[in-house]
C-alpha positions, 0 to 999 in steps of 0.5 A: 808326432808331438802329442795327442789331442782328443776332443769330445765326440771325436771319432774313436768310436765304432758305435751305432748308438753314437749317431742316435744319441747325437741326432736326439741331442740335435733335435732336442737342444740343437747345435751352437756354433758360437755365431760362426758359419761353417762351410765345407766341401760336401765331399770331405765329410763322407770321405772322412767318415769312411776313412775313420770307420776303417780306422776305428774298427781296428781291434787294438786301437784303444790299446795302441793309443794307451801305449803311445809315449807322448803327452795327451790332452782330452777336451770335453765340452760340457754342453757338446751334444755329441756323445763322448763315451769311449766304447770301441764295439 
């Protein structure tokens, strides 16, 4: 591994409030995809979510990330409607 990139709203959270906050932002603000239309295999998101849930529930995940000996950059979109709090609860 060469480095770590963290993106706002990335899924290093296991937080029930995240979904509610996202859907509130979606209803109030909407999402701006910059005029790009995205298409995806409808099986990918549910499979990825299930895999991600099993990963983020590891009790020491944030400690393991903090202990990585590699460069890291975290990108925070100021207008991104996805919550970016780093709770792992």
